[in-house]
C-alpha positions in Angstrom: -18.4 16.6 37.8 -20.5 13.4 38.2 -23.5 15.5 38.2 -22.7 17.1 34.9 -22.0 13.9 33.2 -25.2 12.4 34.6 -27.1 15.6 33.4 -25.6 15.1 29.8 -26.1 11.6 29.6 -29.9 12.1 30.8 -30.2 14.9 28.2 -28.9 12.5 25.3 -31.1 9.6 26.3 -34.3 12.1 26.3 -33.7 13.2 23.0 -33.5 9.5 21.6 -36.5 8.8 23.8 -38.4 11.7 22.3 -37.8 10.3 18.7 -35.1 12.8 17.7 -32.6 11.0 15.5 -29.7 12.5 13.7 -29.1 11.2 10.3 -25.7 10.1 8.9 -24.2 11.9 6.0 -25.1 10.7 2.6 -21.6 10.9 1.5 -18.2 10.3 3.5 -15.8 13.1 3.4 -12.7 12.6 1.6 -9.6 14.6 2.9 -8.0 17.2 0.7 -5.4 16.0 -1.8 -6.4 12.3 -1.1 -8.5 9.9 -3.2 -11.3 7.9 -1.6 -12.3 4.5 -2.9 -15.6 3.0 -2.1 -17.1 -0.6 -2.2 -20.3 0.6 -3.5 -21.9 3.0 -5.6 -22.8 6.2 -4.2 -19.6 6.5 -2.0 -21.0 4.0 0.4 -19.9 0.8 1.9 -16.3 -0.1 3.0 -13.8 3.0 2.2 -10.2 3.6 1.9 -8.5 7.1 1.8 -5.2 7.3 0.2 -2.8 10.1 -0.2 -0.4 8.0 -2.6 -0.5 6.4 -6.0 -0.8 2.5 -5.7 0.6 -0.1 -8.4 -1.9 -2.6 -7.0 -5.2 -2.5 -5.3 -4.9 -6.2 -4.2 -2.1 -4.9 -1.9 -4.1 -2.3 0.2 -7.3 -3.0 2.1 -10.3 -1.0 2.9 -10.1 1.0 6.3 -10.3 -1.4 9.2 -10.6 -4.5 7.2 -8.1 -7.1 5.4 -10.3 -6.9 2.5 -8.2 -5.7 -0.5 -9.7 -3.0 -3.0 -9.3 -5.6 -5.7 -9.7 -9.5 -5.2 -10.1 -10.3 -8.9 -12.1 -9.2 -12.0 -15.8 -9.0 -11.3 -15.6 -9.3 -7.3 -18.6 -7.4 -5.8 -16.2 -6.0 -2.9 -14.1 -4.3 -5.4 -14.0 -0.6 -6.0 -17.5 1.0 -7.2 -17.2 4.7 -6.7 -14.3 7.2 -6.2 -13.7 10.7 -5.1 -10.6 12.5 -6.4 -10.1 15.2 -3.6 -6.8 16.3 -5.3 -7.4 20.2 -6.3 -5.0 20.3 -9.4 -4.2 16.7 -10.5 -6.5 14.1 -12.2 -6.6 10.6 -10.8 -5.7 8.0 -13.1 -7.2 4.6 -12.7 -6.1 1.4 -14.4 -7.3 -1.8 -15.5 -4.0 -3.5 -14.9 -1.7 -3.6 -11.8 1.6 -1.4 -12.2 -0.7 1.4 -13.5 -0.9 -0.4 -17.0 -3.3 -1.0 -19.5 -6.6 0.5 -20.4 -7.6 3.4 -18.1 -9.7 6.4 -17.4 -9.1 9.7 -15.4 -11.3 11.4 -12.6 -11.1 15.2 -12.8 -9.2 17.2 -10.2 -11.7 17.5 -7.3 -14.0 15.2 -9.1 -15.7 11.9 -8.6 -17.3 8.9 -9.9 -20.6 8.0 -8.4 -20.9 4.7 -10.3 -18.1 3.0 -12.3 -20.7 0.8 -14.0 -21.2 3.8 -16.3 -17.6 3.5 -17.7 -16.1 1.3 -20.2 -12.6 1.4 -20.7 -11.0 1.4 -24.3 -10.7 -2.5 -24.2 -14.5 -2.5 -24.0 -14.4 -3.7 -20.4 -16.8 -2.1 -17.8 -14.7 -0.3 -15.2 -16.9 -1.4 -12.2 -15.5 -4.0 -10.1 -12.4 -4.4 -12.5 -9.9 -1.7 -12.0 -6.6 -2.6 -10.2 -4.5 0.5 -9.8 -4.3 4.4 -9.6 -1.9 7.1 -10.0 -2.3 10.8 -9.4 -1.3 12.1 -12.8 -2.8 13.3 -16.0 -0.9 11.0 -18.1 -3.7 8.3 -18.8 -4.8 8.3 -22.6 -8.4 7.5 -21.3 -11.5 9.8 -21.0 -11.8 12.2 -18.0 -15.0 11.7 -15.7 -16.7 13.9 -13.2 -20.3 12.6 -12.4 
């Protein structure tokens, strides 16, 4: 048993010594029927995967941190990209807590690569400013998938 482990460790070490490096995936995987929220554009940076609708992103944190998804308008750690892996329901994203105020939707099984490209009806840029979400088709804003 020890010989097998030693041989395996030696094989792995030799791969890295030979310059073979495995690249990380460009995009994190979002579990089916969940929404995934990312700090940076392009589905990178801190992430939170959520199965539930949330009335305030200030009360939930990115995985493995105590950093909330929303810390006030314009804060760089706020959500910048989102994946909606729900196969039949849009994800409504709201400017205010309580799932209120200006909003937009992300198509079922859709995503938004960079929320800086979205402006809600109040004229406010969505990036780093949105504060709650609900799995529903009830938002009166536009639907996105890019």
